[in-house]
PDB file as gemmi writes it, atoms N, CA and C in Angstrom:
CRYST1    1.000    1.000    1.000  90.00  90.00  90.00 P 1                      
ATOM      1  N   UNK A   1      99.181  63.493 138.756  1.00  0.00           N  
ATOM      2  CA  UNK A   1     100.052  62.395 138.364  1.00  0.00           C  
ATOM      3  C   UNK A   1      99.975  62.227 136.848  1.00  0.00           C  
ATOM      4  N   UNK A   2     101.129  62.200 136.215  1.00  0.00           N  
ATOM      5  CA  UNK A   2     101.156  62.038 134.754  1.00  0.00           C  
ATOM      6  C   UNK A   2     100.886  60.587 134.382  1.00  0.00           C  
ATOM      7  N   UNK A   3     100.242  60.439 133.207  1.00  0.00           N  
ATOM      8  CA  UNK A   3      99.763  59.128 132.770  1.00  0.00           C  
ATOM      9  C   UNK A   3     100.558  58.644 131.561  1.00  0.00           C  
ATOM     10  N   UNK A   4     100.925  57.360 131.586  1.00  0.00           N  
ATOM     11  CA  UNK A   4     101.684  56.747 130.499  1.00  0.00           C  
ATOM     12  C   UNK A   4     100.977  55.479 130.046  1.00  0.00           C  
ATOM     13  N   UNK A   5     100.897  55.302 128.741  1.00  0.00           N  
ATOM     14  CA  UNK A   5     100.355  54.088 128.135  1.00  0.00           C  
ATOM     15  C   UNK A   5     101.512  53.300 127.526  1.00  0.00           C  
ATOM     16  N   UNK A   6     101.607  52.024 127.898  1.00  0.00           N  
ATOM     17  CA  UNK A   6     102.612  51.123 127.323  1.00  0.00           C  
ATOM     18  C   UNK A   6     101.904  50.189 126.357  1.00  0.00           C  
ATOM     19  N   UNK A   7     102.368  50.169 125.109  1.00  0.00           N  
ATOM     20  CA  UNK A   7     101.816  49.261 124.097  1.00  0.00           C  
ATOM     21  C   UNK A   7     102.934  48.303 123.696  1.00  0.00           C  
ATOM     22  N   UNK A   8     102.780  47.033 124.063  1.00  0.00           N  
ATOM     23  CA  UNK A   8     103.804  46.029 123.741  1.00  0.00           C  
ATOM     24  C   UNK A   8     103.167  44.650 123.834  1.00  0.00           C  
ATOM     25  N   UNK A   9     103.448  43.800 122.858  1.00  0.00           N  
ATOM     26  CA  UNK A   9     102.862  42.465 122.865  1.00  0.00           C  
ATOM     27  C   UNK A   9     103.576  41.516 123.821  1.00  0.00           C  
ATOM     28  N   UNK A  10     104.716  41.894 124.346  1.00  0.00           N  
ATOM     29  CA  UNK A  10     105.455  41.043 125.273  1.00  0.00           C  
ATOM     30  C   UNK A  10     105.096  41.414 126.710  1.00  0.00           C  
ATOM     31  N   UNK A  11     104.296  40.556 127.348  1.00  0.00           N  
ATOM     32  CA  UNK A  11     103.810  40.822 128.708  1.00  0.00           C  
ATOM     33  C   UNK A  11     104.946  41.086 129.708  1.00  0.00           C  
ATOM     34  N   UNK A  12     106.039  40.327 129.691  1.00  0.00           N  
ATOM     35  CA  UNK A  12     107.098  40.610 130.674  1.00  0.00           C  
ATOM     36  C   UNK A  12     107.685  42.020 130.533  1.00  0.00           C  
ATOM     37  N   UNK A  13     107.792  42.512 129.321  1.00  0.00           N  
ATOM     38  CA  UNK A  13     108.322  43.863 129.108  1.00  0.00           C  
ATOM     39  C   UNK A  13     107.314  44.895 129.610  1.00  0.00           C  
ATOM     40  N   UNK A  14     106.030  44.696 129.292  1.00  0.00           N  
ATOM     41  CA  UNK A  14     105.002  45.614 129.785  1.00  0.00           C  
ATOM     42  C   UNK A  14     105.007  45.671 131.305  1.00  0.00           C  
ATOM     43  N   UNK A  15     105.053  44.504 131.935  1.00  0.00           N  
ATOM     44  CA  UNK A  15     104.998  44.442 133.399  1.00  0.00           C  
ATOM     45  C   UNK A  15     106.214  45.111 134.020  1.00  0.00           C  
ATOM     46  N   UNK A  16     107.403  44.861 133.444  1.00  0.00           N  
ATOM     47  CA  UNK A  16     108.627  45.460 133.969  1.00  0.00           C  
ATOM     48  C   UNK A  16     108.567  46.981 133.850  1.00  0.00           C  
ATOM     49  N   UNK A  17     108.167  47.483 132.675  1.00  0.00           N  
ATOM     50  CA  UNK A  17     108.061  48.924 132.474  1.00  0.00           C  
ATOM     51  C   UNK A  17     107.008  49.532 133.398  1.00  0.00           C  
ATOM     52  N   UNK A  18     105.863  48.863 133.528  1.00  0.00           N  
ATOM     53  CA  UNK A  18     104.795  49.371 134.388  1.00  0.00           C  
ATOM     54  C   UNK A  18     105.285  49.507 135.822  1.00  0.00           C  
ATOM     55  N   UNK A  19     105.914  48.469 136.328  1.00  0.00           N  
ATOM     56  CA  UNK A  19     106.408  48.487 137.710  1.00  0.00           C  
ATOM     57  C   UNK A  19     107.428  49.611 137.906  1.00  0.00           C  
ATOM     58  N   UNK A  20     108.352  49.733 136.965  1.00  0.00           N  
ATOM     59  CA  UNK A  20     109.381  50.773 137.047  1.00  0.00           C  
ATOM     60  C   UNK A  20     108.755  52.166 137.006  1.00  0.00           C  
ATOM     61  N   UNK A  21     107.823  52.386 136.086  1.00  0.00           N  
ATOM     62  CA  UNK A  21     107.200  53.706 135.947  1.00  0.00           C  
ATOM     63  C   UNK A  21     106.316  54.054 137.145  1.00  0.00           C  
ATOM     64  N   UNK A  22     105.607  53.071 137.678  1.00  0.00           N  
ATOM     65  CA  UNK A  22     104.791  53.332 138.867  1.00  0.00           C  
ATOM     66  C   UNK A  22     105.671  53.700 140.060  1.00  0.00           C  
ATOM     67  N   UNK A  23     106.839  53.081 140.174  1.00  0.00           N  
ATOM     68  CA  UNK A  23     107.779  53.436 141.247  1.00  0.00           C  
ATOM     69  C   UNK A  23     108.267  54.875 141.091  1.00  0.00           C  
ATOM     70  N   UNK A  24     108.210  55.386 139.871  1.00  0.00           N  
ATOM     71  CA  UNK A  24     108.618  56.762 139.593  1.00  0.00           C  
ATOM     72  C   UNK A  24     107.417  57.708 139.522  1.00  0.00           C  
ATOM     73  N   UNK A  25     106.323  57.284 140.139  1.00  0.00           N  
ATOM     74  CA  UNK A  25     105.127  58.119 140.325  1.00  0.00           C  
ATOM     75  C   UNK A  25     104.360  58.460 139.053  1.00  0.00           C  
ATOM     76  N   UNK A  26     104.269  57.515 138.132  1.00  0.00           N  
ATOM     77  CA  UNK A  26     103.428  57.674 136.952  1.00  0.00           C  
ATOM     78  C   UNK A  26     102.257  56.707 137.067  1.00  0.00           C  
ATOM     79  N   UNK A  27     101.108  57.132 136.539  1.00  0.00           N  
ATOM     80  CA  UNK A  27      99.967  56.233 136.407  1.00  0.00           C  
ATOM     81  C   UNK A  27     100.130  55.532 135.060  1.00  0.00           C  
ATOM     82  N   UNK A  28      99.975  54.207 135.033  1.00  0.00           N  
ATOM     83  CA  UNK A  28     100.315  53.442 133.837  1.00  0.00           C  
ATOM     84  C   UNK A  28      99.159  52.545 133.400  1.00  0.00           C  
ATOM     85  N   UNK A  29      98.904  52.558 132.089  1.00  0.00           N  
ATOM     86  CA  UNK A  29      97.991  51.613 131.456  1.00  0.00           C  
ATOM     87  C   UNK A  29      98.804  50.753 130.499  1.00  0.00           C  
ATOM     88  N   UNK A  30      98.257  49.568 130.218  1.00  0.00           N  
ATOM     89  CA  UNK A  30      98.919  48.640 129.300  1.00  0.00           C  
ATOM     90  C   UNK A  30      97.977  48.235 128.180  1.00  0.00           C  
ATOM     91  N   UNK A  31      98.568  47.960 127.016  1.00  0.00           N  
ATOM     92  CA  UNK A  31      97.836  47.375 125.892  1.00  0.00           C  
ATOM     93  C   UNK A  31      98.783  46.401 125.206  1.00  0.00           C  
ATOM     94  N   UNK A  32      98.245  45.261 124.744  1.00  0.00           N  
ATOM     95  CA  UNK A  32      99.120  44.244 124.165  1.00  0.00           C  
ATOM     96  C   UNK A  32      99.238  44.306 122.641  1.00  0.00           C  
ATOM     97  N   UNK A  33      98.621  45.313 122.033  1.00  0.00           N  
ATOM     98  CA  UNK A  33      98.819  45.542 120.599  1.00  0.00           C  
ATOM     99  C   UNK A  33      98.326  46.951 120.259  1.00  0.00           C  
ATOM    100  N   UNK A  34      98.606  47.383 119.049  1.00  0.00           N  
ATOM    101  CA  UNK A  34      98.255  48.736 118.644  1.00  0.00           C  
ATOM    102  C   UNK A  34      96.762  48.998 118.622  1.00  0.00           C  
ATOM    103  N   UNK A  35      95.986  48.003 118.257  1.00  0.00           N  
ATOM    104  CA  UNK A  35      94.530  48.167 118.223  1.00  0.00           C  
ATOM    105  C   UNK A  35      94.007  48.554 119.602  1.00  0.00           C  
ATOM    106  N   UNK A  36      94.390  47.792 120.632  1.00  0.00           N  
ATOM    107  CA  UNK A  36      93.940  48.079 121.993  1.00  0.00           C  
ATOM    108  C   UNK A  36      94.628  49.324 122.542  1.00  0.00           C  
ATOM    109  N   UNK A  37      95.838  49.586 122.082  1.00  0.00           N  
ATOM    110  CA  UNK A  37      96.533  50.796 122.503  1.00  0.00           C  
ATOM    111  C   UNK A  37      95.801  52.051 122.056  1.00  0.00           C  
ATOM    112  N   UNK A  38      95.317  52.053 120.842  1.00  0.00           N  
ATOM    113  CA  UNK A  38      94.580  53.208 120.324  1.00  0.00           C  
ATOM    114  C   UNK A  38      93.274  53.385 121.095  1.00  0.00           C  
ATOM    115  N   UNK A  39      92.594  52.274 121.395  1.00  0.00           N  
ATOM    116  CA  UNK A  39      91.363  52.355 122.193  1.00  0.00           C  
ATOM    117  C   UNK A  39      91.656  52.904 123.589  1.00  0.00           C  
ATOM    118  N   UNK A  40      92.750  52.432 124.194  1.00  0.00           N  
ATOM    119  CA  UNK A  40      93.129  52.922 125.524  1.00  0.00           C  
ATOM    120  C   UNK A  40      93.503  54.398 125.478  1.00  0.00           C  
ATOM    121  N   UNK A  41      94.155  54.816 124.406  1.00  0.00           N  
ATOM    122  CA  UNK A  41      94.502  56.233 124.255  1.00  0.00           C  
ATOM    123  C   UNK A  41      93.234  57.086 124.237  1.00  0.00           C  
ATOM    124  N   UNK A  42      92.248  56.660 123.451  1.00  0.00           N  
ATOM    125  CA  UNK A  42      90.993  57.418 123.352  1.00  0.00           C  
ATOM    126  C   UNK A  42      90.283  57.494 124.701  1.00  0.00           C  
ATOM    127  N   UNK A  43      90.327  56.412 125.460  1.00  0.00           N  
ATOM    128  CA  UNK A  43      89.614  56.329 126.731  1.00  0.00           C  
ATOM    129  C   UNK A  43      90.353  57.058 127.855  1.00  0.00           C  
ATOM    130  N   UNK A  44      91.668  56.907 127.925  1.00  0.00           N  
ATOM    131  CA  UNK A  44      92.434  57.368 129.083  1.00  0.00           C  
ATOM    132  C   UNK A  44      93.228  58.646 128.870  1.00  0.00           C  
ATOM    133  N   UNK A  45      93.416  59.063 127.618  1.00  0.00           N  
ATOM    134  CA  UNK A  45      94.137  60.289 127.298  1.00  0.00           C  
ATOM    135  C   UNK A  45      95.468  60.428 128.055  1.00  0.00           C  
ATOM    136  N   UNK A  46      96.393  59.478 127.845  1.00  0.00           N  
ATOM    137  CA  UNK A  46      97.668  59.547 128.560  1.00  0.00           C  
ATOM    138  C   UNK A  46      98.527  60.723 128.080  1.00  0.00           C  
ATOM    139  N   UNK A  47      99.457  61.107 128.936  1.00  0.00           N  
ATOM    140  CA  UNK A  47     100.382  62.192 128.610  1.00  0.00           C  
ATOM    141  C   UNK A  47     101.503  61.730 127.680  1.00  0.00           C  
ATOM    142  N   UNK A  48     101.777  60.420 127.696  1.00  0.00           N  
ATOM    143  CA  UNK A  48     102.874  59.857 126.913  1.00  0.00           C  
ATOM    144  C   UNK A  48     102.550  58.413 126.570  1.00  0.00           C  
ATOM    145  N   UNK A  49     102.994  57.989 125.395  1.00  0.00           N  
ATOM    146  CA  UNK A  49     102.836  56.595 124.970  1.00  0.00           C  
ATOM    147  C   UNK A  49     104.221  56.017 124.699  1.00  0.00           C  
ATOM    148  N   UNK A  50     104.448  54.811 125.220  1.00  0.00           N  
ATOM    149  CA  UNK A  50     105.650  54.043 124.882  1.00  0.00           C  
ATOM    150  C   UNK A  50     105.152  52.851 124.089  1.00  0.00           C  
ATOM    151  N   UNK A  51     105.570  52.745 122.833  1.00  0.00           N  
ATOM    152  CA  UNK A  51     105.064  51.657 122.002  1.00  0.00           C  
ATOM    153  C   UNK A  51     106.183  50.836 121.375  1.00  0.00           C  
ATOM    154  N   UNK A  52     105.951  49.524 121.381  1.00  0.00           N  
ATOM    155  CA  UNK A  52     106.790  48.602 120.630  1.00  0.00           C  
ATOM    156  C   UNK A  52     106.447  48.806 119.155  1.00  0.00           C  
ATOM    157  N   UNK A  53     107.304  48.331 118.274  1.00  0.00           N  
ATOM    158  CA  UNK A  53     107.046  48.507 116.844  1.00  0.00           C  
ATOM    159  C   UNK A  53     106.604  47.230 116.143  1.00  0.00           C  
ATOM    160  N   UNK A  54     107.083  46.085 116.580  1.00  0.00           N  
ATOM    161  CA  UNK A  54     106.726  44.822 115.930  1.00  0.00           C  
ATOM    162  C   UNK A  54     105.720  44.100 116.833  1.00  0.00           C  
ATOM    163  N   UNK A  55     104.435  44.100 116.406  1.00  0.00           N  
ATOM    164  CA  UNK A  55     103.357  43.495 117.195  1.00  0.00           C  
ATOM    165  C   UNK A  55     102.288  42.938 116.256  1.00  0.00           C  
ATOM    166  N   UNK A  56     101.484  41.999 116.773  1.00  0.00           N  
ATOM    167  CA  UNK A  56     100.336  41.533 115.983  1.00  0.00           C  
ATOM    168  C   UNK A  56      99.206  42.564 116.013  1.00  0.00           C  
ATOM    169  N   UNK A  57      98.142  42.275 115.289  1.00  0.00           N  
ATOM    170  CA  UNK A  57      96.957  43.141 115.180  1.00  0.00           C  
ATOM    171  C   UNK A  57      97.278  44.437 114.460  1.00  0.00           C  
ATOM    172  N   UNK A  58      97.794  45.416 115.173  1.00  0.00           N  
ATOM    173  CA  UNK A  58      98.179  46.690 114.561  1.00  0.00           C  
ATOM    174  C   UNK A  58      99.574  46.987 115.086  1.00  0.00           C  
ATOM    175  N   UNK A  59     100.549  46.965 114.185  1.00  0.00           N  
ATOM    176  CA  UNK A  59     101.939  47.154 114.626  1.00  0.00           C  
ATOM    177  C   UNK A  59     102.228  48.612 114.956  1.00  0.00           C  
ATOM    178  N   UNK A  60     103.401  48.860 115.498  1.00  0.00           N  
ATOM    179  CA  UNK A  60     103.738  50.156 116.049  1.00  0.00           C  
ATOM    180  C   UNK A  60     103.748  51.316 115.076  1.00  0.00           C  
ATOM    181  N   UNK A  61     104.273  51.117 113.875  1.00  0.00           N  
ATOM    182  CA  UNK A  61     104.311  52.226 112.919  1.00  0.00           C  
ATOM    183  C   UNK A  61     102.900  52.645 112.516  1.00  0.00           C  
ATOM    184  N   UNK A  62     102.032  51.668 112.296  1.00  0.00           N  
ATOM    185  CA  UNK A  62     100.618  51.966 111.997  1.00  0.00           C  
ATOM    186  C   UNK A  62      99.983  52.705 113.167  1.00  0.00           C  
ATOM    187  N   UNK A  63     100.295  52.248 114.368  1.00  0.00           N  
ATOM    188  CA  UNK A  63      99.726  52.851 115.570  1.00  0.00           C  
ATOM    189  C   UNK A  63     100.188  54.295 115.727  1.00  0.00           C  
ATOM    190  N   UNK A  64     101.464  54.545 115.499  1.00  0.00           N  
ATOM    191  CA  UNK A  64     101.983  55.912 115.594  1.00  0.00           C  
ATOM    192  C   UNK A  64     101.249  56.811 114.611  1.00  0.00           C  
ATOM    193  N   UNK A  65     101.099  56.339 113.389  1.00  0.00           N  
ATOM    194  CA  UNK A  65     100.416  57.135 112.365  1.00  0.00           C  
ATOM    195  C   UNK A  65      98.972  57.444 112.781  1.00  0.00           C  
ATOM    196  N   UNK A  66      98.260  56.443 113.288  1.00  0.00           N  
ATOM    197  CA  UNK A  66      96.872  56.639 113.710  1.00  0.00           C  
ATOM    198  C   UNK A  66      96.793  57.578 114.911  1.00  0.00           C  
ATOM    199  N   UNK A  67      97.677  57.407 115.877  1.00  0.00           N  
ATOM    200  CA  UNK A  67      97.688  58.279 117.057  1.00  0.00           C  
ATOM    201  C   UNK A  67      97.966  59.726 116.663  1.00  0.00           C  
ATOM    202  N   UNK A  68      98.861  59.927 115.702  1.00  0.00           N  
ATOM    203  CA  UNK A  68      99.165  61.284 115.233  1.00  0.00           C  
ATOM    204  C   UNK A  68      97.975  61.888 114.485  1.00  0.00           C  
ATOM    205  N   UNK A  69      97.173  61.041 113.818  1.00  0.00           N  
ATOM    206  CA  UNK A  69      95.943  61.534 113.180  1.00  0.00           C  
ATOM    207  C   UNK A  69      94.950  61.997 114.244  1.00  0.00           C  
ATOM    208  N   UNK A  70      94.846  61.232 115.326  1.00  0.00           N  
ATOM    209  CA  UNK A  70      93.920  61.575 116.408  1.00  0.00           C  
ATOM    210  C   UNK A  70      94.357  62.829 117.150  1.00  0.00           C  
ATOM    211  N   UNK A  71      95.663  62.964 117.335  1.00  0.00           N  
ATOM    212  CA  UNK A  71      96.214  64.116 118.054  1.00  0.00           C  
ATOM    213  C   UNK A  71      97.637  64.367 117.568  1.00  0.00           C  
ATOM    214  N   UNK A  72      97.845  65.357 116.723  1.00  0.00           N  
ATOM    215  CA  UNK A  72      99.183  65.628 116.191  1.00  0.00           C  
ATOM    216  C   UNK A  72     100.226  65.931 117.271  1.00  0.00           C  
ATOM    217  N   UNK A  73      99.773  66.326 118.476  1.00  0.00           N  
ATOM    218  CA  UNK A  73     100.698  66.662 119.555  1.00  0.00           C  
ATOM    219  C   UNK A  73     100.975  65.507 120.512  1.00  0.00           C  
ATOM    220  N   UNK A  74     100.431  64.323 120.222  1.00  0.00           N  
ATOM    221  CA  UNK A  74     100.644  63.182 121.108  1.00  0.00           C  
ATOM    222  C   UNK A  74     102.146  62.901 121.236  1.00  0.00           C  
ATOM    223  N   UNK A  75     102.574  62.572 122.462  1.00  0.00           N  
ATOM    224  CA  UNK A  75     103.988  62.316 122.743  1.00  0.00           C  
ATOM    225  C   UNK A  75     104.218  60.813 122.759  1.00  0.00           C  
ATOM    226  N   UNK A  76     105.158  60.368 121.909  1.00  0.00           N  
ATOM    227  CA  UNK A  76     105.391  58.936 121.724  1.00  0.00           C  
ATOM    228  C   UNK A  76     106.879  58.626 121.809  1.00  0.00           C  
ATOM    229  N   UNK A  77     107.190  57.542 122.533  1.00  0.00           N  
ATOM    230  CA  UNK A  77     108.527  56.947 122.529  1.00  0.00           C  
ATOM    231  C   UNK A  77     108.373  55.563 121.910  1.00  0.00           C  
ATOM    232  N   UNK A  78     109.196  55.247 120.921  1.00  0.00           N  
ATOM    233  CA  UNK A  78     109.160  53.938 120.268  1.00  0.00           C  
ATOM    234  C   UNK A  78     110.290  53.069 120.804  1.00  0.00           C  
ATOM    235  N   UNK A  79     109.977  51.780 120.996  1.00  0.00           N  
ATOM    236  CA  UNK A  79     110.998  50.817 121.384  1.00  0.00           C  
ATOM    237  C   UNK A  79     110.884  49.607 120.455  1.00  0.00           C  
ATOM    238  N   UNK A  80     112.010  48.953 120.194  1.00  0.00           N  
ATOM    239  CA  UNK A  80     111.962  47.775 119.334  1.00  0.00           C  
ATOM    240  C   UNK A  80     113.165  46.881 119.560  1.00  0.00           C  
ATOM    241  N   UNK A  81     112.890  45.589 119.476  1.00  0.00           N  
ATOM    242  CA  UNK A  81     113.960  44.602 119.515  1.00  0.00           C  
ATOM    243  C   UNK A  81     114.345  44.162 118.115  1.00  0.00           C  
ATOM    244  N   UNK A  82     113.619  44.646 117.130  1.00  0.00           N  
ATOM    245  CA  UNK A  82     113.992  44.354 115.757  1.00  0.00           C  
ATOM    246  C   UNK A  82     112.987  43.541 114.999  1.00  0.00           C  
ATOM    247  N   UNK A  83     113.113  42.248 115.063  1.00  0.00           N  
ATOM    248  CA  UNK A  83     112.322  41.394 114.201  1.00  0.00           C  
ATOM    249  C   UNK A  83     113.290  40.709 113.253  1.00  0.00           C  
ATOM    250  N   UNK A  84     112.939  40.645 111.995  1.00  0.00           N  
ATOM    251  CA  UNK A  84     113.790  39.972 111.009  1.00  0.00           C  
ATOM    252  C   UNK A  84     115.026  40.798 110.687  1.00  0.00           C  
ATOM    253  N   UNK A  85     114.879  42.113 110.717  1.00  0.00           N  
ATOM    254  CA  UNK A  85     115.992  42.982 110.361  1.00  0.00           C  
ATOM    255  C   UNK A  85     116.508  43.747 111.574  1.00  0.00           C  
ATOM    256  N   UNK A  86     117.447  44.588 111.339  1.00  0.00           N  
ATOM    257  CA  UNK A  86     118.043  45.428 112.368  1.00  0.00           C  
ATOM    258  C   UNK A  86     116.994  46.377 112.944  1.00  0.00           C  
ATOM    259  N   UNK A  87     116.870  46.464 114.287  1.00  0.00           N  
ATOM    260  CA  UNK A  87     115.861  47.349 114.872  1.00  0.00           C  
ATOM    261  C   UNK A  87     116.063  48.825 114.520  1.00  0.00           C  
ATOM    262  N   UNK A  88     117.281  49.217 114.174  1.00  0.00           N  
ATOM    263  CA  UNK A  88     117.557  50.618 113.859  1.00  0.00           C  
ATOM    264  C   UNK A  88     116.688  51.109 112.705  1.00  0.00           C  
ATOM    265  N   UNK A  89     116.445  50.257 111.714  1.00  0.00           N  
ATOM    266  CA  UNK A  89     115.614  50.646 110.582  1.00  0.00           C  
ATOM    267  C   UNK A  89     114.199  51.017 111.054  1.00  0.00           C  
ATOM    268  N   UNK A  90     113.609  50.159 111.901  1.00  0.00           N  
ATOM    269  CA  UNK A  90     112.265  50.424 112.418  1.00  0.00           C  
ATOM    270  C   UNK A  90     112.246  51.666 113.300  1.00  0.00           C  
ATOM    271  N   UNK A  91     113.282  51.817 114.122  1.00  0.00           N  
ATOM    272  CA  UNK A  91     113.341  52.960 115.031  1.00  0.00           C  
ATOM    273  C   UNK A  91     113.486  54.271 114.259  1.00  0.00           C  
ATOM    274  N   UNK A  92     114.279  54.263 113.193  1.00  0.00           N  
ATOM    275  CA  UNK A  92     114.400  55.451 112.345  1.00  0.00           C  
ATOM    276  C   UNK A  92     113.061  55.802 111.704  1.00  0.00           C  
ATOM    277  N   UNK A  93     112.346  54.785 111.232  1.00  0.00           N  
ATOM    278  CA  UNK A  93     111.025  55.023 110.648  1.00  0.00           C  
ATOM    279  C   UNK A  93     110.057  55.577 111.690  1.00  0.00           C  
ATOM    280  N   UNK A  94     110.141  55.071 112.904  1.00  0.00           N  
ATOM    281  CA  UNK A  94     109.240  55.542 113.962  1.00  0.00           C  
ATOM    282  C   UNK A  94     109.402  57.036 114.193  1.00  0.00           C  
ATOM    283  N   UNK A  95     110.630  57.530 114.187  1.00  0.00           N  
ATOM    284  CA  UNK A  95     110.830  58.970 114.386  1.00  0.00           C  
ATOM    285  C   UNK A  95     110.327  59.754 113.181  1.00  0.00           C  
ATOM    286  N   UNK A  96     110.428  59.179 111.998  1.00  0.00           N  
ATOM    287  CA  UNK A  96     109.878  59.847 110.818  1.00  0.00           C  
ATOM    288  C   UNK A  96     108.350  59.899 110.866  1.00  0.00           C  
ATOM    289  N   UNK A  97     107.738  58.904 111.506  1.00  0.00           N  
ATOM    290  CA  UNK A  97     106.284  58.866 111.646  1.00  0.00           C  
ATOM    291  C   UNK A  97     105.798  59.750 112.784  1.00  0.00           C  
ATOM    292  N   UNK A  98     106.711  60.209 113.648  1.00  0.00           N  
ATOM    293  CA  UNK A  98     106.298  61.131 114.699  1.00  0.00           C  
ATOM    294  C   UNK A  98     106.700  60.790 116.114  1.00  0.00           C  
ATOM    295  N   UNK A  99     107.381  59.664 116.340  1.00  0.00           N  
ATOM    296  CA  UNK A  99     107.874  59.373 117.692  1.00  0.00           C  
ATOM    297  C   UNK A  99     108.947  60.405 118.044  1.00  0.00           C  
ATOM    298  N   UNK A 100     108.910  60.887 119.273  1.00  0.00           N  
ATOM    299  CA  UNK A 100     109.879  61.888 119.706  1.00  0.00           C  
ATOM    300  C   UNK A 100     111.247  61.284 119.967  1.00  0.00           C  
ATOM    301  N   UNK A 101     111.271  60.041 120.462  1.00  0.00           N  
ATOM    302  CA  UNK A 101     112.521  59.324 120.722  1.00  0.00           C  
ATOM    303  C   UNK A 101     112.310  57.858 120.383  1.00  0.00           C  
ATOM    304  N   UNK A 102     113.403  57.164 120.170  1.00  0.00           N  
ATOM    305  CA  UNK A 102     113.312  55.729 119.922  1.00  0.00           C  
ATOM    306  C   UNK A 102     114.499  55.030 120.575  1.00  0.00           C  
ATOM    307  N   UNK A 103     114.240  53.834 121.094  1.00  0.00           N  
ATOM    308  CA  UNK A 103     115.260  53.055 121.790  1.00  0.00           C  
ATOM    309  C   UNK A 103     115.179  51.596 121.391  1.00  0.00           C  
ATOM    310  N   UNK A 104     116.345  50.948 121.353  1.00  0.00           N  
ATOM    311  CA  UNK A 104     116.379  49.501 121.190  1.00  0.00           C  
ATOM    312  C   UNK A 104     116.054  48.861 122.527  1.00  0.00           C  
ATOM    313  N   UNK A 105     115.342  47.719 122.473  1.00  0.00           N  
ATOM    314  CA  UNK A 105     115.124  46.941 123.691  1.00  0.00           C  
ATOM    315  C   UNK A 105     116.454  46.275 124.038  1.00  0.00           C  
ATOM    316  N   UNK A 106     116.804  46.104 125.204  1.00  0.00           N  
ATOM    317  CA  UNK A 106     116.284  46.596 126.440  1.00  0.00           C  
ATOM    318  C   UNK A 106     116.834  47.983 126.693  1.00  0.00           C  
ATOM    319  N   UNK A 107     115.941  48.903 126.814  1.00  0.00           N  
ATOM    320  CA  UNK A 107     116.327  50.281 127.061  1.00  0.00           C  
ATOM    321  C   UNK A 107     116.788  50.416 128.510  1.00  0.00           C  
ATOM    322  N   UNK A 108     117.822  51.207 128.715  1.00  0.00           N  
ATOM    323  CA  UNK A 108     118.324  51.492 130.055  1.00  0.00           C  
ATOM    324  C   UNK A 108     117.266  52.291 130.815  1.00  0.00           C  
ATOM    325  N   UNK A 109     116.901  51.822 132.000  1.00  0.00           N  
ATOM    326  CA  UNK A 109     115.835  52.470 132.770  1.00  0.00           C  
ATOM    327  C   UNK A 109     116.135  53.926 133.094  1.00  0.00           C  
ATOM    328  N   UNK A 110     117.353  54.227 133.462  1.00  0.00           N  
ATOM    329  CA  UNK A 110     117.686  55.611 133.809  1.00  0.00           C  
ATOM    330  C   UNK A 110     117.603  56.522 132.577  1.00  0.00           C  
ATOM    331  N   UNK A 111     118.031  56.006 131.442  1.00  0.00           N  
ATOM    332  CA  UNK A 111     117.919  56.786 130.203  1.00  0.00           C  
ATOM    333  C   UNK A 111     116.451  57.005 129.851  1.00  0.00           C  
ATOM    334  N   UNK A 112     115.658  55.963 130.040  1.00  0.00           N  
ATOM    335  CA  UNK A 112     114.230  56.062 129.735  1.00  0.00           C  
ATOM    336  C   UNK A 112     113.558  57.090 130.639  1.00  0.00           C  
ATOM    337  N   UNK A 113     113.807  57.029 131.922  1.00  0.00           N  
ATOM    338  CA  UNK A 113     113.131  57.943 132.840  1.00  0.00           C  
ATOM    339  C   UNK A 113     113.574  59.382 132.605  1.00  0.00           C  
ATOM    340  N   UNK A 114     114.837  59.599 132.289  1.00  0.00           N  
ATOM    341  CA  UNK A 114     115.278  60.973 132.019  1.00  0.00           C  
ATOM    342  C   UNK A 114     114.649  61.492 130.713  1.00  0.00           C  
ATOM    343  N   UNK A 115     114.490  60.617 129.729  1.00  0.00           N  
ATOM    344  CA  UNK A 115     113.832  61.000 128.477  1.00  0.00           C  
ATOM    345  C   UNK A 115     112.360  61.321 128.720  1.00  0.00           C  
ATOM    346  N   UNK A 116     111.691  60.512 129.522  1.00  0.00           N  
ATOM    347  CA  UNK A 116     110.284  60.761 129.847  1.00  0.00           C  
ATOM    348  C   UNK A 116     110.140  62.120 130.529  1.00  0.00           C  
ATOM    349  N   UNK A 117     110.984  62.374 131.514  1.00  0.00           N  
ATOM    350  CA  UNK A 117     110.906  63.662 132.233  1.00  0.00           C  
ATOM    351  C   UNK A 117     111.143  64.829 131.284  1.00  0.00           C  
ATOM    352  N   UNK A 118     112.101  64.673 130.384  1.00  0.00           N  
ATOM    353  CA  UNK A 118     112.402  65.734 129.404  1.00  0.00           C  
ATOM    354  C   UNK A 118     111.198  65.985 128.495  1.00  0.00           C  
ATOM    355  N   UNK A 119     110.572  64.920 128.001  1.00  0.00           N  
ATOM    356  CA  UNK A 119     109.438  65.049 127.086  1.00  0.00           C  
ATOM    357  C   UNK A 119     108.228  65.655 127.782  1.00  0.00           C  
ATOM    358  N   UNK A 120     108.018  65.294 129.049  1.00  0.00           N  
ATOM    359  CA  UNK A 120     106.823  65.753 129.761  1.00  0.00           C  
ATOM    360  C   UNK A 120     106.977  67.100 130.451  1.00  0.00           C  
ATOM    361  N   UNK A 121     108.114  67.752 130.282  1.00  0.00           N  
ATOM    362  CA  UNK A 121     108.310  69.079 130.889  1.00  0.00           C  
ATOM    363  C   UNK A 121     107.278  70.073 130.405  1.00  0.00           C  
TER     364      UNK A 121                                                      
END                                                                             
């Protein structure tokens, strides 16, 4: 069973994604910020990480950079609702930092699952 780590400070989004991914036969861990996400990555070695970009403690861009330092081949999908500015700016930066794909919240579940399957092939 492939393993996915969700890093997002919004509990309802984490729970919704976790439930959806578990229904699609993935093992899922959650972290509510980048700091705990990096610790969970080290402990659980997931096959894929889905991370929000705007979070307290350690935000998503910092987390992507740190995860890429730990493992240059780590597979990351970035999601963002924006913040003060347009989310597209953050999502573009996330791909420059190493995320394989990026989506605005709320990402379409079918698009997300097809992207996950493509990345984990």
